[in-house]
N, C-alpha and C positions, 0 to 999 in steps of 0.2 A: 127778096133778100137771100143771099147765099147762105146755106147752112154752115155752121161752124165745122171746120174740118179738123179732126183730131188725128194728125199724122204722127202717131205716138210710138213709144217703145212697145206698147200693147198693139197698136196699129189696127188695120182692118182685119187682122186674123181673129180678133175676139168680137167681131160683129155678130157672131153666134150668140153672144151674151147681150145683144143690143137693147132689147126692150125691157130694161129694168125700170121699176117705178119705186117711188118712196113717198111716204106720207108728207104732206106739206107742213114744214115746221113753222113755229111761231116766229114772229119778227122780234128782233132785239129791241128792248126798251132802253132808250137813252135818257140820261138825266142831265144833259147839258144843252146849251143853246146852239151847238154846232149842227150842220145838216145831218140828218139821220144817217149813221153809218160812216161819217167822215171822221178821219183822224183829226181831232180838233187842234192838235199841235201844229198841223200843217196849214191852218187857215190864216195865220197872221201874215199881214202884208199883202194879201190878195186883193185885187181890185174888185169892184162890184160886179163887173162882167165875168171875171173868173169865178166869183162866188156863185153866180147864177149857173154857170156851166157845171161846177162841182155839185150843186144841188140837183141838177138834172141827171147827172151821172149817178148820184146816190139814189135817186128815185128809181132809175132803171135797175140798179143793183138790188133794191128792195123788192122789186117785181120778180127778180130772179130768185131771191130767197123765198118769197111767197109762193112761187111756182114749185119749189122743192129743192133748191140748191142749199146744202148745209151752210155754205159761206163762200165769200169771194173777196178778193182784194184787187184794187186797180191803182196803178201808178202811171202818171202821164208827165212827160217833159216836152214842152212845146218850143224849146229852143231859146227861151228868154231868161233862162237861169232860175225859173221858178218851177215848182212841181205841184201836182195835185195828187194827194194820196188818200185813198178811200178804202173802207172796209165795212162789210156787212156780214152778219152771221145769224143763224137761227138760235133762238133762246136755249134750246136743249143742248147746243154744242158748247155753251159757255162754261160748263163744269170741267171740260177738258182744257180749254184754252181760250183766251180773249184774243180774237183774230186782229191782226194789224197788217198793213201793207209793208211793214218792215220785217215781217217774219221770213223764215226760210221755208222753201217749198221744194219738193221733188219736182224737177223741171222736165222729166221724161226726155222726149226726143229733141228738145232744144240742145241736148248733149251733142247731137250730130253736127251742129254748126261749129262747135269748138273742135270736134275731131276733124272736120273739114279744114279748119284753119291750120291745125297741126300738120296735116298732110301737105297742104299747099305751101307752108313755110319750108318744109323739107324739099319740095319741088323747086322752090326758089333758090335753095342752097345746093341744088343738083345732087341731092342724096336720094331722091325718088323721082320718078317720071310718071306722069299720068298715063303713059302708054305701057308702063311696066305690066307684064302679065302677073296675076296673083301667084302663079306657080313659082315664079322667081323667088318670092319671099316666103311663101307657105307651101313648100313642096308636099304634095300628097294630101293636103288638108281640105282642099276645095275641089269638088268634081268639076272637070272642064276648065280648071284654072289656067291652062295654057292659052285659052281664048278669051278669058275675062281680064280686063284691064282695071287698074285702079280707078280710072275715070268712070267705068261702068259700076264699080262699087259705090262710088260717091254719088252718082246720079240715079241709082236704082234701076239700071238697065242691064244688070248682070243675068237676070233670070233665075237667081238662086232662090230656093224655097225659104220661106220665113219660118224659122224654128218655133215661133210663137204658136203656130198651128198644131204643134205636137202636143198630145194630151199630157205627156209627162212634164213638159215645160209649163203647161197651164197650171199644174199643181204648185209649181214654184211661184207663179204670178199671183195666185190667190192666197198664198201663204199656207196652203195645206201641207206642202213640203218645205220645211224650214232649213234644209241643208244647203250648203253653198254649191254652186254649179260653176265650173270653170269655162272660160271662153272656148278652149279646145273641145270640151264636151258639147257646147252649144253648136259648134261647127259640125261635130260628128252627128248630132241629131239632124241637122239640115241635110247632111250628105246622104241620109237614108232615103230621101225623097227625090223624085226626078225633077229636073229643072222645069221652070214654067214656060220657057221659050229659049231660042238660041241667044247667046250673048249679044247684046246691043240691039236686038230686034224691037223691043218694046220697053215700056216703063212698068214696073211693079214694085211698090214699096216693100222692102224686106230688111228687117233688123239684122239678118245674117250678114248683110253687106258691111255694116259698121262694126260688128264684132270682128270680122276678118280684117278690117282696116286697123282696129286697135292692135291686133297681133302683128300686122305689118309695121306699124309705128314702133313697137317694142323690138322687133327683129332688126329694123333699120338703124335704131339708135342705141340699143343695148340698155335703155332706160324704161321704167314702168310708165304707163300712160298717166298715172296720177302725178308722177314726177314731172313729166313733160308739161302737163297742164299747169302745174305750179310755176315751173321755171319760165315758160313761154307765154302764159296768158294771165293767170290769176295774180301772181306776184307783181309783174310789171304794171298791171292795171290797178293794183290795189283792191282786188276783189277778195276781201277778207272773209266773206260768208259763202264762198263757192268752193266746192270740192267734189270729187268723184267718190260716191258712197260705195263701200264694199260689203256692208251688211245693214241690217235694219236698226242698228243701235246708233243713236245720234252722238256726235262728239260732245265733250264737256262744254257747256256754255252755249250750245246751239239753241236756236229758237224755231225749231221745226213745227210748223202749224199742224194741228190735229186734222185728220182726214178720215173720210167715211165712205162706206159702200152699203147697199142694202143687205140685210141679214138673209140667212138661208131660206127662212119661211117665205119672205117676200120675193126672193129671187127665183125660187124653184118654179112657181106657177107661170113665170114669165119667160122661162127658157124655151127657145124654139126646139122643134124636133131635131134629134141628133146631137144635142149638147150632152157632154159627159154627165152621167148620173152622179148626183151628190155634189155638183159644183157649188161651192160656197166660199165666201171670204172668211179667213181666220182672223180672230181678234176679239177683244172684249165687247160685250153687247152694249148697245146704246139705244134702247127702245127697239125700233124696227130697223136699226142700222148696226153696223159693226165698225169699231175704231180700227183702222188699218194702217196707222202711222208707222208701225214697226215691222211691216212686211218686208222681208229681206229682198233688196233690189239687185242682188248679185246677178240674176238672170238677164238684167238689162245692160250692165257694164257700159261699154262705149257706144251702145245703141240708145242708152237712156237713163243712166244712173247719176247724173249731176244733181246736186243740191245747191240751191242758190236763192238769192232774194231778188225781188223785182228791180231794186236799184242796181245790183251787180249785173244782172242780165242786160239791163239797158246800157250800162256803161260799156259792157263788152260789145254790144251791137253797134253802139255809136263809134267805138274805136275801130271796129271792123269796117264800117261803111265809110269812115273818114280817112281810111288808108293807113292807120297806125299799126295794124297787125300784118298786112300783106303788101308787097309791092304792087304797082298798078297792073302788071301783066297777070299776076295770080288772082287779084281781086276780079279782074275781067273774066278770067276762067271760072271763078266761083259763081259769077252771075250769068254764065252761059247756061241756058235752061232747056229742059225738055218739057213738053206738055204732059200733065198727069192723066187727063181724061181726054183723049182725042175726040174731036167733034163737039166738045162742050165749050162754048164761048166764055163761060164763067170759070173754067178750070184754072186752078193754080198751076204754076210752073215751077219745076224743081231744078236747082242748079247743083253745085257740088257741096252739099250739106246746108243749103239755104233755099228758101222758097220765095217766090214773088206772089203776093196775094193782092188782087185788085179789089180793094174795098169800095164801098159806095162813094168814098171821098177821094179815091185815087190809089195808085199802087204803093205798096210798102214791102219791105224785105225783112225776113226773119224766119221763124219756125213755130210750129205748134208742138205740144208735148202732152203725154198722158201716161201715167202709171196708176195703179190702184190708189184711189183717194185724191189724186191731183190731176187737174187738167189746166193747161197753160198755153198762152200765146204771148210771144214777145216780138215786137216789130220796131223798125226804124225807117225813116225816110232814106232816100238814096244818098243823101249827103252826110248822114250821121248827126245832124243837128237836133233832130226830134226823135223821141222814142216812147214806147208804151208797153205796159205789161198788164195782163189780166190773168189771174189765177183763181180757179174754183176748187173747193175742197172735196170734190168727188169727180170720178171719171164716168162710171157707168150710170150714175144718177142723171147725167145730162141726156141720156137716151130716153128718159121718160117723157111722156107727152107734155108739151108746153115748156119744159125746163130748157131743152136745147135752144128753142126759139128765143126764150127770154135771155139766155146767156149770150146768144149771138147778137142780140140788140145791144148788150153791154159792150161786147167786143167792138162792134162797128162804131158805136157812139164814142168809145174811147179812142179808136183810131182817128176818127174825124176830129176829135178834140186835139189830138196830137198834131194833126196837119193844119190846125187853125181854121177849120171849116165848120159849118153849121151841122148839128146833129141830123141824121136821116129823118125825114118827115114822119115815118112810122115809128120812130123811137122817142118822140117827144111826149 
């Protein structure tokens, strides 16, 4: 089974913090007759076969929680007008929030797909070209910008250093530094480091690419990215729970799910050599965890600061795949991919803000995401008829032994359910 790939706003740059562990939480005790962890309100009208599938998914989710995940939510649409909505959480997390698949989550790098759509919409309107050099739009802000095109930014072949590797930015990521950081400041951080390779030569995931694209969008339109998202995506699609976060404070009436990372004492012994001394997540203590829901996501901006719900994310991806958001030529460009790991037959492939993941039950399109406290995958089939979302309320906790594998079983089982196929044999 392929391991779950967290192509997140935190991305591979924080693999130096990879081996985090947390104590296995207790399971949630339910007092109704619904499958354990299932939103009982979503069971009505489901066939016996669907009920069996929901119970199997719920069992896998419970295994994930038993392995150490604080909580997770799954939502599946199989193209027949019905949904499966599931939620599981550890008992110790219930003091903060009763988790539901209807909650809002920080979706991390799923933001990149929306940014890719905005860029390609402007390409279709002849306001941008994929061949435009970055220097045309951001003069002097990106080293080597004369040779880096917008296409290279979109498919991560620019060679630009990922600003997440910088120790100063890491302090923003963990919440140790609560001040805002501007997109121009993030580009300036990245500019201090040499490029990874000549433009277009290879693939290397870099959040710097999408911060640059955010500034290009604003320069080309004279509008803020938040406004562009509302006007071109969230409002037309009726995505009422989706917005670009600018700080760690939730909007009035938001249902942002509580999120967790290991505390300093449990993190410190597990950090590999070379990790910055004193690395820890800021937030209220929760036993051997820290509540990180309010960590300021300004450092992620157009690389990963979207807040959304599973239902909104799925509606967006279905609209994209079915051709509602882009003309056929631009949708085809978006699905023109490069291999992420050359020589690896199981490697995902990256397009222009979207990934093709070959699951055990077939290929799907979407993205993964991760910021402190939240790890997510959102996929659709090629036609946009079916969709799936899996969100787990930790990012670094998935690195612990056994947790990542349990979480990946949930992801693949949910994808197979979306595609109307049997669960993988090792997930039953």
